[in-house]
C-alpha positions in Angstrom: 13.7 180.8 97.7 15.4 184.0 96.5 18.9 185.0 97.1 18.1 187.4 100.0 16.1 184.7 101.8 19.0 182.2 101.3 21.5 184.6 102.8 19.2 185.5 105.7 18.5 181.8 106.5 22.3 181.1 106.3 23.1 183.9 108.7 20.4 182.9 111.2 21.8 179.3 111.1 25.4 180.6 111.6 26.3 179.3 108.2 29.0 180.7 105.9 27.5 181.7 102.5 29.7 183.2 99.8 30.6 186.1 101.9 34.2 185.2 102.8 33.2 184.3 106.3 34.8 181.2 107.8 32.6 178.2 108.4 31.7 177.8 112.1 34.1 175.6 114.0 33.0 172.1 114.6 30.9 171.9 111.4 31.1 168.8 109.4 33.0 168.6 106.1 31.2 167.4 103.1 33.6 164.5 102.6 32.7 163.0 105.9 29.0 162.8 104.8 29.6 160.7 101.8 28.4 157.1 102.3 29.1 153.9 100.4 26.8 153.7 97.4 26.4 157.4 96.9 26.6 158.5 93.3 29.7 160.5 92.5 30.3 162.9 89.6 33.5 164.7 88.7 36.8 163.8 90.3 36.4 160.7 92.6 39.4 162.1 94.6 38.7 165.8 94.3 40.0 168.2 96.9 36.6 169.7 97.5 33.4 167.6 97.9 30.0 169.0 97.2 27.2 167.0 98.8 23.8 168.2 97.6 20.5 167.4 99.3 17.8 168.0 96.6 14.4 167.1 95.4 13.9 166.3 91.7 10.8 168.6 91.6 12.6 171.6 93.2 13.2 174.3 90.6 16.1 175.9 92.6 17.6 172.5 92.9 17.4 172.0 89.2 19.1 175.3 88.6 21.9 174.4 91.0 22.3 171.0 89.3 23.0 172.8 86.0 25.5 175.2 87.6 27.3 172.5 89.5 27.7 170.3 86.4 28.9 173.2 84.4 31.5 173.9 87.2 32.8 170.3 87.3 33.3 170.4 83.5 36.0 173.0 84.0 37.1 172.5 87.6 38.5 169.0 87.8 39.3 169.1 91.5 35.6 168.7 92.6 33.7 165.6 93.7 30.0 166.1 93.4 27.6 163.9 95.4 23.9 164.4 94.9 21.6 163.0 97.7 18.0 162.5 96.7 15.9 164.1 99.4 12.2 164.0 98.3 10.4 166.3 100.7 8.2 168.3 98.4 5.4 165.8 97.8 4.3 162.6 96.1 5.5 163.5 92.6 9.1 164.0 93.7 8.9 160.8 95.8 7.6 158.9 92.7 10.5 160.2 90.6 13.0 159.3 93.2 11.7 155.8 93.4 12.0 155.5 89.6 15.5 156.9 89.8 16.6 154.3 92.4 14.9 151.5 90.5 16.8 152.6 87.4 20.0 152.6 89.3 19.5 148.9 89.9 19.7 148.4 86.1 22.7 150.7 85.7 20.6 153.6 84.5 21.1 156.1 87.3 22.9 158.8 85.4 20.7 158.6 82.3 17.5 158.6 84.4 18.6 161.4 86.6 19.6 163.6 83.6 16.2 163.0 82.1 14.2 163.6 85.3 16.0 166.8 86.2 15.2 168.2 82.8 11.6 167.2 82.4 8.8 169.7 82.9 5.8 167.4 83.2 4.9 166.3 86.7 6.0 162.7 87.2 3.3 160.0 86.9 3.6 156.2 86.6 2.8 156.6 82.9 5.6 159.1 82.4 8.1 157.0 84.4 7.2 154.0 82.1 7.8 156.2 79.0 11.1 157.4 80.4 12.2 153.8 81.2 11.3 152.7 77.6 13.1 155.7 76.2 16.3 154.8 78.1 16.1 151.1 77.2 15.4 150.0 80.8 13.2 147.0 81.8 10.0 148.7 83.0 8.4 145.7 84.7 11.5 145.2 86.8 11.7 148.9 87.5 8.1 148.9 88.6 8.6 146.0 90.9 11.7 147.6 92.4 9.9 151.0 92.9 7.5 149.2 95.2 10.1 147.0 96.8 11.9 147.2 100.2 15.4 148.1 98.9 14.3 151.3 97.2 12.2 152.2 100.2 15.1 151.6 102.6 17.5 153.7 100.5 15.1 156.6 100.4 14.4 156.3 104.1 18.1 156.4 104.8 18.6 159.6 102.8 15.7 161.2 104.6 17.1 160.2 108.0 20.5 161.5 107.0 19.1 164.9 106.1 17.0 165.2 109.2 20.0 164.4 111.4 21.7 167.4 109.8 18.7 169.6 110.4 17.9 170.0 106.7 14.4 171.4 106.2 14.9 173.6 103.2 16.3 172.7 99.8 18.6 173.0 98.0 21.0 172.5 101.0 24.6 171.8 100.3 27.9 171.2 102.1 30.8 172.5 100.0 33.8 171.3 101.8 33.5 172.7 105.4 30.9 175.3 104.2 27.2 174.8 104.6 24.9 176.6 102.1 21.1 176.8 102.4 19.4 178.0 99.3 20.5 178.5 95.7 23.7 180.2 94.6 24.6 182.0 91.4 27.4 180.5 89.3 29.8 183.2 90.6 28.8 182.6 94.2 29.2 178.9 93.7 32.8 179.4 92.5 33.5 181.7 95.3 32.3 179.2 97.9 34.4 176.4 96.3 37.4 178.6 96.4 36.7 179.5 100.0 36.4 175.8 100.8 39.7 175.0 99.2 41.4 177.7 101.2 40.0 176.5 104.5 40.9 172.9 103.8 44.5 174.0 103.0 44.6 175.9 106.2 45.2 179.2 104.5 
């Protein structure tokens, strides 16, 4: 999705998008969407929460991931919460299963960083290679990937996104501001600043 399409979709949905417009009244704040067990990057108690619905195989999602991580390296008042939302097909679903299985061994961050940077399409063989590279127990991972806990966690994320009407990704809540589509680094900083102003009541 290009920038023009993102802006158009946001406006149609009544969403504030890096334009200085206030978020519609009654919209949820990102902080209220965070659930126990969600991974958190940045400041655990940051003033602004970014909750990011993404698919590992989504190129715009990957681009946003890089921009967000670059931002939280310099802005220490942000809490970033990625929500795996594998809606683009079997490859993304497989990678998400591998990521959740890796999390059960304490390997979430390392596996996520690897998966979000890999160009090859995820396959069972590649997931095994990744697990070995990261020092994870592949047989245990493989069993977990097919198990009920991973399935339930992914189903919960999908239900959470559907309840919010998310059909396009990336889709983010930045404080009280909902963004559909990718943002440039400058626009991302602008929306974060807007979110901070709105939360401060200024």
